[in-house]
N, C-alpha and C positions, 0 to 999 in steps of 0.2 A: 503493500498499499504506500502510495506517495504521500509523504508528510504533508507537503505544502498542500497538495488537493485536498487532504482530510481536512486541515484547519480551515482553509476558504471556504469549504463546502459547508463546515458548521456555520462560519459567520455569513453566509449567503442565505442559510435558512433564516437566521434571525434577521437580516436586513429586508428581505424581500416581505417579510409580514408587515402589513400596514399597522402603525401605531394607533389609527383611528378606532380600533377595534377593542383598545386594550381596555382595562378596568379603570375607574377612578381609584385614584390614591386614597388609602385608606378603608377600601371596601372590601370586606372579606370576599376570598375565593372561595366557593363552595366545591368542596373537595380537597382542599387544602391540609396540608399534614399538621397537627397540631404538635409542638415539640416543647421539650421542659429544659432546654440547654442553658437558658438564663436563670433556671430555678423559679421559672414561671411558665404559665402556660400561654404560648405564643404561636402565631403562624408560621410555618417554616419559611415562607416566602417573605415575613416582616420581621425574620431574626436577624439580625446583623451580624452573623456569625458563618465562617465557612464551615458548613456540616453537610451531612448525608443523613437522611433518617429512610430507615426500611421498615414498612408495615409488614404485619403477619402475612399478607399476600405478595408482597415482593419477596421475603424470605421463602417463602413455598414456591414461585416461580423461579427463584434464582438458584433453590436447592440448598439454603444456608441452613446445615444443621448443627453446626458447631462454629468455633471462631476462625477455625483453619479457612473456611470458604468465604469469609467477610472479604477479602482483599480482591476476589472478583468484581465486587459491587461498588467499591469504596474510592474514590481516586485519591493516588498519593499513598495509599496503604500497603503494608505487606506484613503477612502473618506467616511465621514459618515454625513448623513444629521442632522444638530442641529438646529430646527427651521426652521426658511427660510433660513438659512445659511449653508454653507459647511466648515466642519473641516477635515482638510487636515493633514495626518501623512506620512510621509516618513522615513523607517528605523527607526521608534520609535519617531522622534523629531516633535513634533506638539505643538498646542495652542489651549488652551480651552476657551480664551476670545474672542467671537464675536461681543460684543459690540462696541458703537463706539470710545472708548478709547482703544481698543486692536488691536493687529496687529497678523496675521498670521506668522507662522513658516516657512513657502513655498510661494514664490511669484507668484500669480497667474496673468498672463498676457493675454491679448487680442490685437493680432497683434503686440505684443512689448510692449504694454501699461499696466503699474502695475495697478492692481483693487484693491482698498484699501478695501473693504466692502465685508466682506464672504458671506452676502445675495446677492451680486450682482455675484458671481460667479455660481447661478444655472441655467444661462440663457441657453438657448437651445444650443446644437452643430448642426448646418446646415450648408450647401455649405461652407466646409471646405477644406483647400487644405492639412493639416495635423495637428497633436498635437505633440509637442516634451516635455519629461517630463526628466528634469535633475535632478539626484539624486546626494546628496551630497550638502554641502555649495557652493555657487556661487557668493559671495560678491565681486568680482573683478569686473565683468561686467555688474552685476545686482544688485549690493547693498544690502541694509539691509532688513530684513526679508527674508533672503534665507539661513538661516541654514539649513533648511531640504532640499531644493532644488528648482526647478522651473517648473511650468507648464505652457507652452506657447500655446495657441489656435490661430491658424493662417487660417483666412478665405480665400478663393479662390479669386486668383487675375483676375481682368477684363483682358481679352485678344482682340486682333485685328482681331478677326473672329466672326461670328454669332454662338451662341450655346444656347440650351434651353434644360431643363430636368425638369421632376416631378418624385417624389419619395415620396410615402405612404405607411402607414401599418395603420393596426387595430389589437387589440389582448385584451386577457382578461383584466379586471378592465375597460373596456370601453375606453381602451388606444388607443389614435388618435395621430399620426405624421405624418406631410405633410408638403413637401418643394417644391415650385416652383422656378425656376430660368431661368433667359433670361439674355444674353450677347449680346451687339450689337456693332460693330465696329465703331469706329468716323473716322476713316482715321489717317494718320500718325503715325502709331503704338499705337494709344489710343483705349480705349474700355470703356464702362459703361457697368455695371453689377448690377442687383437687384434680391435680392433673398428676400423670404417671408416663414416664416415656422409658423405653428400652433401645439401646443402640448396640449393635454387633458389626464388626467387620475384619475379615481376614488380612493378614499382612500384604502390601504390595510389592515387598521383597520377596523373592523367589529362594528356596533352599534345596540343593542337593547333596547326596551323601552324609546325611544327618538325621538320628533317630531322634534329635531333640523336638519335640510338638512347638509349633511356631503358631499356632492358630488356636484360638481368635486373637488377631492383634488387640482388639478393643471389645471391650465386654462391660456395658453400661448401664445400671438401672437407677433412674432418677424418679424423685417423686415430690410433690410441692403441695401444701394446703394454706389457702389464702382466706382470711376473713375481714371483711370491709365493706365501706360502702359510705352513704350520709346519714347524719342522724340528728337530733336536736334541732329542728326545724332548718335542716340543712347547714348549720352554723359548724357542725363538727363533719369533718372526712377523715377517714382513717382507714388504714389496711396493715393486717400482721401476718407475717407469713412464715411458715416453718419449711424447710428444705432438707432435701437427701439425696446424697448422690454415692452410689459404690461403683467402683472401677477395679476390673477384673481382666484378666487377659494377659498376653505374653508381652505387650510392649515392643515386639520385634521391629517395629517400623524406626524405633530408636536405635538400631542397629546402623552401621555403616559398612559401605563397600569401600575398598581401599583407592588411594588418590590415583594410581595408575589406570585405573579405569577410564577416568576423565582428562588426567594431566598429564603430560611430560616434561621434562626440564624441572624435576621437583629438589627441592633441599639446595637450592644456591641461594646463599643471603643476597637479599636488594633485587633479585632478578625473579619475575611473575613467572609462574608456571605458565605451560602452553595448553590451551585446551584442545583435546583432542576426543573427547566423548561422544556419546549418542550415536555411534555407528558400529560398533561391535556387537550389540545384541546381549551383551552381560551386564549391562549396567544396574539391572534389578535383580542379579543375583549375587548374594551374598559371597563376599570372595573366600571368606573362610566359614566354614559351617558351624553354626554353634555345637559346642560340646556339654555345655552345662545348662541346669534346668533355666526357665525364665516365665515370671508370672508376677503380676501385682495383686494387692487387696488393698486399695486406698478406699477410705472413706471421707466424705465431706458432710458436715452439719451446719446448719445456720437458723436463726431466727432473727426477724428484723420487726421492725414496727414504722410506720410513718404517721403522724397526728398533726392535722391542720385544723385550728380553731378560728374562726373568722369574730374578732372582737368588735368589727364595725370600723374603727379609724386604722385598726392593725390587724395583721392576720400572724399568727404563732405557730411555727411549725418545729416538730421535733422529729429527728430521724436518727435511729439507732439499731445497733444490731451487734449479736455475738455469734462468731464462728469457729468452729472447730475442724481440724484435719488430721487423719491418721493415716500414715503413709507406711506400707509395708512392700517392698519391693526386692525380688531377687534377679540380679541380672546377669549376663554374660558379656563381658566387653573385650573388644578386640583390640589388644594392643600392640603398638610397635608396628600394625599392619599384617601382623603373622599369628599372634599369640593370643588365644582364648584364656580367659581369667574370671573365674566367679567372682561375684561382688554383691554387696547386699545395702540398701539403705532403709532405715525405720528411722519416723521420724511423728512428733505431736506438735502440731501448731495451734495455738489458739489468739484470736483477734477480737478485737471488741472497740467500737467506733461510735461516737456521739456527737450531734449536731443541732444546735438550738439557732432558730432563724426568725427574726421579727420583719416581715414587711410591711411596709406604709405607704400612703399618699396613692393608693390604687384610684385609676382615673382621674388622678389630679395632675397639672403639669409637672410638678416635682415629686418622684416617687422612688423608691429605692428598697433596701434590705440590708439588715445587719445581723451578725451572727458570731458564734463561736462554735469550735469544734475540737474534739479530744480523739485521738486513735490510740490504742496500745496492742502491740503484739509480742507473744513471748512462745519460744519454741525449744524444743529439747530433740536431739536428733544423733545419729551415727551412722556413718559411711563406712563399710568395711571392704576391703581387698584383700582376698585371700590369696593363699599359694597358687601359682608360681611367684607372682609380682612381689609378693611379701617377702619371699627369700632372696629375691635380687637387691630390695632395700636393706633389709639386715638378715645375713645368712641363718638360717635355723629357725626364722620367725614364721608362723602360721597363720599371721593376720597383721595387716597393717591398715590402720583405721584412723577415724577421726571422729570422737565424739564432741559435740557441740552441745553446750546448755548451761546456764539459760542465754539465749539470743535475744536481746530486747531490743525492740523499734518502738519508739514514742514520740507522738506528733501533738503539739498542741498549737491552736490558730486563732486568731481573730480576724475579721473581715466585715468589709461593708461595700455596698454599691450605690451610686446616686444616677439618675436619668431626670434630666430636664428638658421637658417639652418645649423648646422655645417657638415653634408653631405645631399646631397639629401633625404637621409633615416632617419637621425638622427635630430631630432629637440629639442632645449631647450628653454622653455618658462616663461615667468614669468609676473604678473602684481600687480597693487596697487591701492587701492581706498581709499580716505579719504571722509568721510561722518559727516554732521552736521546735526543735528534733533532738533527741536522744538516741544514740545507736551504742549497743554495747554487747560484748560476746565472753564469755568464760567457756574454752574448751581447750583441747589438747591434739596432740598427734602423738599417737602411741602403736607400740607394736606388742602382739602377743606369742608367746612360747607355749609349746607344749608342758615344758616343765623347766625347771631351773637347770638342767643337765644341757639344754638345747641352747643355751646362750652360747655365743661365737667367743672365740679367744679374744680376750681383751674387753669385751664388753661389759661395760658397768649400768647395772640398772640402778639407777639413785631413787628412783619412786616406783615402789615396786607393790603390787596387789594380787590376789588369787581370786579368779573368775569362779561361780558357780560351777563349770565346766571343769575345773581343776588347771586350767591354763593361767600362765603366769604373765600380767599386763604390766608393762614399763613405759613410763612417758618419757619420750623423745623431748618435746617440749611444749609448753602451755601456749595456747592464744588467747590471749587477755587484752581487751581493748575497750576503750570507752570515749565516747567524744559527741558534742553537742554542736549544734549549726543554728544558725539564726539567718532568716531573709525576709525581707520586705518585698512583696511582688505587687503589680500595679499595671492596670491598664486605662486609657482613654480612647473614647470612639465619638464619631459623629456619624451620623446616619440620615437619610434624607428620601421619603416616599415622594419618588417624583410622579407628578400627573400624567397618565398616559403611558407610564414606562414600567416603574416598580421601584425597589431599594436600590438605593446607591450607599454605599458604607465604607469607613476607612477607620483605622484603629492602630495603635501602637500598645503591645503587651509584651508582659516579661514573664518568664517561667523558671523555674527552679526545680532540681533533682539534688537530695541531701548527698553529702559524701559518704564515707565510710572506711572501712580499714581491710586489710589483706590478713592472709595468716601469719601467726608469729604473735611476737610482743617485745616492747621496747626494753633493751639489755638492762638487766638487772632487777626486772620485776616479776621473774619467775623461773620455772625449770627452762633451760635451754634458750631463753631469751636472748637474743642479739642483735636486733633492729634498731635503727633509729626512727625518732617519730615520722621523719620524712618516708622512709620506707613503707612504714606499716600504716598510715593513714595517706588517704587521697581526698580530694576537696570536692565541693559540689560543682555542679554543673549549671550555666545558667544561659538564659536564650532570650533575646529581643526580638519581636516579631513587628515589620512594619507591612500592614495589609490593607488592600482596599480591594473591593467587589461589587458585583451589581445583582441582581434578581430581577431579571426584567420578564414581564408578561407581553410578548407582542402579539397583538390578536387573540383571538380564543385558542390559535392552533400552534403559536410558537412560543416557548419559553427558553431562555438563556440565562445561565449562571455561570459567572466567570470570577476569578479572583487573581490579583499579582500580590507576590511577598517577598519580602527579603527578610532574612533572619543573619543577626550575629550571633554566634553559637561559641560559648567560652568554656574552656576547663572541661570538654566535653570526656566523659569516663570510657576507656577502651581496656579491653581485656585478653589475656593470653594465658595458655597453659604452660606452667614450666614445671620441671620436673627435679630440679636441682634448688636446693637440699632435697626436697621431698615434692610429691607431684602436687599441684595447687592452682589456684587461679590467681593471677595476679592482676589488679585493676592499678591503671595509672590516668593521669589526667593529660590528654592531649593538648595542644596550646588554644589553637583557634580554629573554627570553621565557618563557612558562609553556605548560605543557601538562599539561591534565587528562582524563583516559579512561577509557573502561569497554569491554571487550572481554568478549562471550559467545559461546559454542559449544554448542548442545544436537544431540545425536545421538539419534533414536527408532528402534529397530528392532522394531516391533511383530509381525512375523513373520519368518522366516528369508528371505523373497521381497520384502520391501518396508523402505525406509530413507528417514528424513526428516533433513535435516541443515540446520538453522537457525542463522543468526548474526547478531550485532548489534554495530557498532564506532561507538562515541561517542568523538569526538576534538576537545578545544577547545583549538588550538593557536594561541595568539595573542602579538604583540610586547606586552611589558608597559611598555617602555621605550623608544623608537626615533625620534629626531628626524633623519632622514637627512640634512637640509641646513640646519644651523643659521644658517650665514651669510647665504644668500639668502632661506631660508623659515622664520626662527625658531618663528614660531607652527603650523608643520606637522608633525605626529608621526603614528606608525602605530601609536600605542597603541589596543590593543583589537582591532585588525586580525589576519586569520588568516594564519599561515604559510602558505608555498606548498605546495601538493598535499596539503593537510590536509583533506579533508571531514568536515563534524562528524559526519555520520551514515552509514554504510554499512550495509544491510541485504541478508542474502543468504537464499535458501530452495532447497533441492534435493530432490528426490525421484527416487529409484531403484526400479524395479520388476523383479523376475526372472520370466521365464518357462522353467521347468524343462522340457525336453524327453525325458524319461526318460533313456535310454540314448545320447540323440543331442545331447547339449550342453545350453546354455541361451543364451537372450537377454536383456542387460540394457537397458532402457529409462531413460535418465536425462534430466530436466529441470531447469536451474538458472537462477535468475533473480537478479539483484542491482540495488538501487536505491541510487544515489549523490547525495547531497544537493549536489552540487557543490563546486568550490574555486577558489582564487585562486592568481596568479603574480603576483609583483612586479615592478614596471619602475621602478626607480630613475632613468633617465634621465627620466622625466616626473613622478616621486614618485605614482606611481598603482597600482592593482591591474587585472589582467584576471581577469574571472570566467568560468568555465567552469560553466553553470548546470546543476541536476540532470538526471540522464538514467538510463535502465535498460538493461540489457544481459542477452540472454536467450540460453542454448546448449541444444542439444539432441543425445544421444548415441543411437545404437542401436548395439549390439555383440553379435554372436553368438559364442560361445565352445564350439569343440569338447571333447568328453571328454577329461579328463587334461591341459586346457591345452593342447594339441598346435599348435592355429592358432586364430586368430580374423579375423574382418573386422566393420568398424565404418565406420558412417556418419556425420557430424557436421555441424552447421551452428553456427556462432557469433556473437554479436551478430545474432541475428535482426531487431533492431529496425533495424540498419545506422546506429546512432547516431555522430554524427559528433564525436568527443570531442577536445580540445586538448591536446596534450603540452606545449607551449611556446608563449609570444606575447610578445613586446617590441619596443619603438621602437629608432632608432639605425640605425647604419651598414647592417647587415643584418637589419635587424629583420624581424617578419612573424609567421605563425602556422604551427607545425606540428601536425600531426595524427596520431593514433593509427588503428590498424588498425580497416578496414570489416569489414563481414559477410564471414565466410570460410565455406566448406563445401567437403566432399569425402569421399573414402574412405580408410581406410587398412586394412592386412592383414598378419598376422606369422604365421610357423611357428616352431615348435622343433623341432631333430633330436635 
């Protein structure tokens, strides 16, 4: 596809539409989506934030059943599976540290509740009202860890009428996705809603010459119970939810194939590997078949409540939650590209959060909100690496492990926003938030021996204990760290609802992600402590976003959304896997980066039965000042190189045609194709970058919907090209290539009662 033709076509569609048919400014669009990005209910077309909102119907049509598929529908968004976690990248801003001490760069919310652990973001998407994705820093209303943006997954609300539905599908890879829902009215405007979902999928890696079971890769049972509605003469609106998710399966998709399947010219410092993959036919066959069992038994629980009471002049809202996660994961790791090694991860995570907001001035020229926020997370975990690796680290050792706990993450904030309506169509807004963070950990790096007689010659076990199994545990070094961070973030914006056109907006906003610490401890503070403060701790990263955009409705048949932005990105946190003196994730601060971008989406509906959706995203996200190893390679830097998972150009076009069958329902035929110019993945171990070349992915969907939307049946195929795209690539101890989902196809059906 020619990029110039694509962009000009999208612009031409907008220009050909006569503004004379557009709605007057301020008049509500029928069918416009109501969103809560500003922590208030507003129309998407009138909300001065660059964002995407996906309704339950959009999620069904796009085939989005968990976080991984969101990138197909959201400009500038990349979501990659990283073991049991999700790595989110928005406009090139991302985080690669998914450990208990790391933080994401994009905040993932479930019903407004911040989800701290990336592993908990892999939950199923079922019985949802909609998903809102805000691009750019949202530090004022949403706080820290929003340098990239916000993803808010919103569950369907209980209603005061009886409803029931069933939705299920089956596809290749023995994929099953089934959801049942029932909503019961309780009277006085209150309802009770229950939903259950089951997902199953076999791995999309193939395995040969192995007796170790690898299926299913994913086996998830989830449930949610919601109570809520409006009462007390509609002055009180509330919802209370309890949810559970149990994840089983082998998780074999977390395994990797060796780098030589995709790249040559490997392990040459400062020289990028050369991509040669996607040609041999073996890219989806595990290079080394697993020899040790693999299984997961992870559980997530949560309870949340949101209450809003209308006091007349002000509205008071409380949003609170308690969440628990228990993880038990047995793994077969591929080390050094050739060696299988058993490993185990066990962890317990608890988080609670509370927010109190006061909104005022509703319907008046000066209006806004103020609030306070508190978040606390505490975790205990242990990661075990058994023989043979443990014997390589310390001869005779039967286990090499990292018991950590407690690991504490605490955040407190106070915030406020104000909007002044200069005229009914022109609005000036601003906001500020002060955040205080505490991060701390008490842990260790240890080795286990079968008995004291297994100690190697000259080994001194200064801190020794006996485990219930009879093994002897010796502490090599402690992991002791504690640090506080403070930051004030702000936003200033101006928007104008132009008569006959739509919304025009501009803003300057800042974002912040807390700093943290690496493994180890400062010299003199504990056993084996040898680090300086500057090598143990890393600093927060900050971002300033200059953005302007439009949301135009040109006639009744054309919508055009566009935004341009520039980021000043400082002290961005980058990670690498090191093996000396022991295997660990090392986080450092790169100096500076810049991001410039353009996002456009044009929707043309020339007839009630035809719709064209065209989009174009340009992102130039690059390091502007980053010398990763000034000691050994002082003349090498990444200046001008692209940030991770930030393709320069992404172009999409979709066409939907509706065949109406009179009184017998309708058939919707949809084709969507996307062209991605390719992206890079940094490898600090080798001071290089891996490249994923350009690719296309095309989806087809055919959906029959019965009269009154009572039931539907759908056939789909996604990634028709069967493009093999890379989610992650790295050298090091467990280096290799992790790939994304191949071609998938199947059938879905649903019925409402």
